C-alpha positions in Angstrom: -11.1 93.3 25.3 -12.2 91.0 22.6 -12.5 93.2 19.4 -13.8 90.4 16.8 -14.6 86.7 16.5 -14.7 84.5 13.5 -15.9 81.2 12.9 -15.9 78.7 9.9 -17.1 75.5 10.1 -17.4 75.4 13.9 -20.3 73.6 15.7 -23.4 75.1 14.4 -21.7 77.8 12.5 -20.9 77.6 8.7 -19.4 81.1 8.9 -19.4 84.0 10.9 -17.5 87.2 11.3 -18.6 89.7 14.7 -17.6 92.8 15.5 -17.7 92.9 19.3 -18.6 96.4 21.3 -15.9 97.3 24.5 -19.2 97.5 26.3 -22.1 95.3 26.4 -22.8 92.8 23.6 -26.0 91.1 24.0 -26.8 88.0 22.1 -30.6 87.0 21.1 -31.9 84.5 19.0 -33.7 80.9 19.0 -32.7 78.3 20.7 -29.5 76.4 18.8 -28.1 79.7 17.3 -24.9 79.5 18.7 -25.3 82.1 21.6 -23.7 80.4 24.7 -21.0 78.8 21.9 -20.0 82.0 21.1 -19.5 83.2 24.7 -17.7 79.9 25.4 -15.1 80.2 22.7 -14.2 83.8 23.8 -14.3 82.9 27.5 -11.7 80.2 26.5 -9.7 82.7 24.6 -9.1 85.0 27.8 -9.0 82.3 30.2 -6.1 80.7 28.5 -3.8 83.9 29.2 -4.1 83.4 32.8 -3.7 79.9 33.3 -1.5 78.9 30.2 -3.7 76.2 29.4 -3.5 75.4 25.9 -6.1 77.0 23.7 -7.3 73.7 21.9 -7.4 71.7 25.5 -9.5 74.6 27.0 -11.9 74.4 24.2 -12.2 70.8 25.3 -12.2 71.3 28.8 -15.2 73.8 28.1 -17.2 72.3 25.4 -16.5 68.3 26.6 -17.0 67.0 23.0 -17.4 63.1 23.4 -13.9 61.2 24.2 -12.2 64.6 24.3 -12.3 64.5 20.5 -11.6 68.2 19.6 -13.0 67.1 15.7 -16.3 66.9 17.2 -16.5 70.3 17.5 -16.5 71.0 13.5 -19.8 71.6 11.8 -21.3 68.1 10.9 -21.2 67.3 7.1 -19.7 64.9 5.0 -16.6 63.9 4.1 -13.2 65.9 5.6 -13.8 69.3 6.8 -11.4 71.7 8.5 -12.9 74.4 11.0 -11.2 77.6 11.8 -11.7 79.9 14.9 -10.3 83.4 15.2 -10.5 85.6 18.2 -9.2 89.4 18.0 -8.2 92.0 20.7 -7.2 94.9 18.5 -3.9 94.3 16.4 -3.5 90.7 18.2 -5.4 87.6 16.5 -5.3 84.0 18.3 -6.5 81.5 15.9 -7.0 77.4 15.9 -7.9 75.2 13.1 -8.4 71.7 13.1 -10.2 68.8 11.2 -13.2 66.7 12.0 -10.9 63.9 12.3 -8.7 65.2 14.9 -9.2 62.8 18.3 -7.3 64.8 20.8 -6.1 68.7 21.4 -2.5 67.5 20.5 -3.0 66.3 17.3 -1.0 67.0 14.5 -4.0 68.4 12.5 -4.6 71.4 15.1 -3.0 74.4 14.4 -2.5 77.4 16.4 -1.3 80.8 15.7 -0.5 83.9 17.5 -0.2 82.4 20.9 2.8 83.9 22.2 1.8 87.5 21.3 -1.8 86.4 22.8 -0.4 85.3 26.2 1.8 88.4 26.5 -1.4 90.5 28.1 -3.4 88.5 30.8 -7.0 89.0 30.6 -9.1 88.5 33.8 -12.5 87.1 32.7 -15.7 85.1 34.5 -18.2 83.0 32.8 -21.4 82.9 34.8 -23.4 79.6 33.8 -27.3 79.7 33.8 -26.8 76.9 36.7 -26.0 78.3 39.8 -23.2 76.7 41.6 -22.5 78.4 44.7 -25.1 75.9 46.7 -23.0 73.0 45.2 -19.8 74.4 46.4 -18.2 72.4 49.2 -16.2 69.7 47.2 -16.8 70.3 44.0 -13.6 71.5 43.2 -11.9 68.7 44.7 -14.1 66.1 42.8 -13.4 68.1 39.8 -9.8 67.9 39.8 -9.5 64.4 40.9 -12.1 62.5 39.2 -13.8 62.3 35.5 -16.9 64.1 35.7 -18.8 65.2 32.9 -19.0 69.1 33.7 -17.9 71.9 31.2 -15.0 73.6 32.9 -16.9 76.8 33.4 -18.4 75.7 36.4 -15.2 74.6 38.2 -14.0 78.0 36.8 -16.7 79.8 38.3 -16.2 78.4 41.7 -12.8 79.3 41.6 -13.6 82.8 40.9 -16.0 83.0 43.8 -13.4 81.4 46.5 -10.9 84.1 45.3 -10.1 86.3 48.4 -11.3 90.1 48.5 -8.5 92.7 47.8 -6.4 94.3 50.4 -7.1 98.0 51.0 -10.5 99.9 51.2 -13.1 99.4 48.7 -12.9 101.7 45.7 -16.1 103.9 45.4 -17.4 102.7 42.6 -17.4 99.3 43.2 -19.0 100.4 46.9 -21.6 101.6 45.3 -22.6 98.5 43.1 -22.1 96.6 46.4 -24.1 98.1 48.4 -26.9 98.5 45.9 -26.8 94.6 45.7 -26.6 94.5 49.6 -29.8 96.3 49.8 -31.7 93.8 47.1 -30.3 90.8 49.1 -30.8 92.0 52.4 -26.8 91.4 53.6 -23.7 90.5 52.4 -21.7 87.2 51.4 -19.3 85.2 53.3 -17.3 82.1 53.2 -16.8 79.6 55.7 -14.3 76.6 54.5 -16.0 75.9 51.2 -19.6 76.8 52.3 -21.3 80.3 51.1 -23.6 82.2 53.5 -25.6 84.9 53.2 -25.2 87.3 56.4 -27.4 89.9 57.8 -29.1 90.9 61.3 -30.8 87.4 61.1 -27.4 85.7 61.0 -25.9 83.5 58.6 -28.1 82.1 56.0 -26.4 78.8 54.2 -27.0 79.3 50.1 -28.9 76.2 49.8 -31.8 77.9 51.6 -31.5 80.7 49.6 -33.6 81.3 46.4 -31.7 80.4 43.5 -32.1 84.4 42.1 -30.7 85.4 45.6 -27.4 83.0 45.1 -27.2 84.8 41.6 -26.8 88.1 42.9 -24.8 86.7 46.1 -22.1 85.5 43.2 -22.1 88.9 41.6 -21.4 90.4 44.9 -18.7 88.0 45.4 -17.1 89.1 42.0 -17.1 92.6 42.3 -15.8 92.3 46.2 -13.1 90.4 45.4 -11.9 92.4 42.0 -12.8 89.9 39.5 -14.6 92.5 37.9 -12.4 95.4 37.5 -11.1 97.9 34.7 -10.2 95.4 31.8 -11.9 92.3 32.8 -14.6 90.7 30.9 -17.8 89.3 31.9 -20.1 86.5 30.2 -23.5 86.0 31.7 -25.4 83.3 30.2 -29.2 84.1 30.8 -29.2 86.5 33.7 -32.9 86.3 33.9 -33.1 82.7 34.7 -34.6 82.2 38.2 -34.4 86.0 39.2 -38.2 87.8 39.4 -38.6 90.3 37.0 -38.7 93.0 39.5 -35.0 92.6 39.9 -34.0 92.8 36.3 -33.7 97.0 36.4 -31.4 96.7 39.2 -29.3 94.2 38.0 -29.0 96.1 34.3 -28.3 99.4 36.6 -25.4 97.4 37.7 -24.1 95.7 34.5 -24.4 99.3 33.0 -22.3 100.7 36.0 -19.8 97.7 35.3 -19.3 98.7 31.9 -18.8 102.6 32.8 -15.9 101.0 35.1 -14.5 99.4 31.7 -15.6 95.8 32.1 -16.7 94.1 28.7 -19.6 92.1 29.0 -21.5 89.6 26.8 -25.1 88.9 27.8 -27.2 86.1 26.4 -31.0 86.5 26.9 -34.3 85.3 25.9 -36.1 87.7 27.9 -38.3 90.9 26.6 -37.7 92.7 30.0 -33.9 92.2 30.1 -33.7 94.0 26.7 -36.3 96.4 27.4 -34.6 97.6 30.6 -31.3 97.9 29.1 -32.8 100.1 26.4 -34.5 102.5 28.9 -32.0 102.7 31.4 -28.9 102.8 29.3 -27.8 106.7 28.8 -26.0 108.2 26.0 -22.5 107.6 26.4 -23.1 103.7 27.0 -21.7 101.3 24.4 -24.4 98.6 23.7 -24.4 96.4 20.7 -27.2 93.9 20.1 -26.6 90.8 18.0 -29.3 88.9 16.8 -28.4 85.5 15.8 -30.7 83.7 13.3 -31.1 80.9 10.6 -31.3 81.8 7.1 -34.6 80.4 5.6 -33.0 79.3 2.3 -29.9 77.3 3.6 -30.1 77.1 7.3 -27.1 78.9 8.2 -26.6 80.8 11.2 -26.1 84.7 10.5 -26.0 87.5 12.8 -27.3 91.0 12.1 -25.9 93.9 14.6 -27.1 97.2 15.8 -26.7 99.8 18.7 -30.2 100.4 18.7 -32.7 98.7 20.3 -35.4 99.4 17.7 -33.3 98.4 14.8 -32.7 94.7 16.2 -34.0 92.2 13.4 -34.7 89.8 13.4 -35.9 89.7 17.2 -37.6 87.0 17.9 -38.0 88.2 21.7 -40.3 91.3 20.8 -42.0 89.4 18.0 -43.2 87.0 20.4 -44.5 89.2 22.9 -46.3 91.2 20.3 -47.8 88.3 19.0 -49.0 87.7 23.1 -50.2 91.3 23.0 -52.2 91.3 19.5 -53.8 87.9 20.9 -55.1 89.3 24.2 -56.2 92.4 22.8 -58.2 90.0 20.1 -59.7 88.1 23.1 -60.8 91.4 24.7 -62.6 92.8 21.8 -64.2 89.3 21.3 -62.5 88.8 17.7 -60.6 85.5 18.8 
């Protein structure tokens, strides 16, 4: 599991040193504070342990800088600048450094350390992007493999995970509980015919393109649990799980994520939603390992900083809670006729 991430002059970050929880890591912050960038770097580090694609190459495929120039991932400023990224897994450290003049992943200015030891222990990981991809599945992987299309590789990767056949043998008790819970919410289970996904229930097979987008996301989660992608020791990255999902379903989804964490799945969530945060706070049990990482821009310098806590009430700054408090105050003022 990932235990620490450090950045120096990488994308929006001047400097960052983040200790990671083995359980659920919640990334909050206003737009442009680097939540998704953090998850993409950690995901790239995990994914190369199974594909053995170079770390520099994977970063380029995930971030898609113009012209595949990895140097464009260096924080923008005048002059020659060198960035460094390091991802830790206990005593193991994978690090990469490169200058803003590096034009390709194989450039001589790209320096990699710790790769051999890092690859010795594969990590199963999955990145669920904001955009739902299962309804766009047919033909996408062939197109991505054969043509230069400007999509981050996370979109191809999530389809590859979804198409993975289910594990042999009976489903273990913990996964069955989760699958049953999702089937109750979705009123069915997911099947794959060729490259097309369907929701199967008593009424027949309904193609994913006709399903509500929120239900497609739940269907993806069902597939990842069924096919064994999300098991003990794996890592889940989920960017804005609340997107296109009715708030009434946030609680059941948070319950599933908490149970996955108890099964040994490390989880990273980036969210802008107050209800997601509160459901996590209210449904978590004492033994659950949850870290809230609040990313923010320092007023004096504009640099991105991070404040971490394991207590929801101590999240600071908390732009999500501040916004909802402001809404409540304005509503009360209007009700009392003081606006």
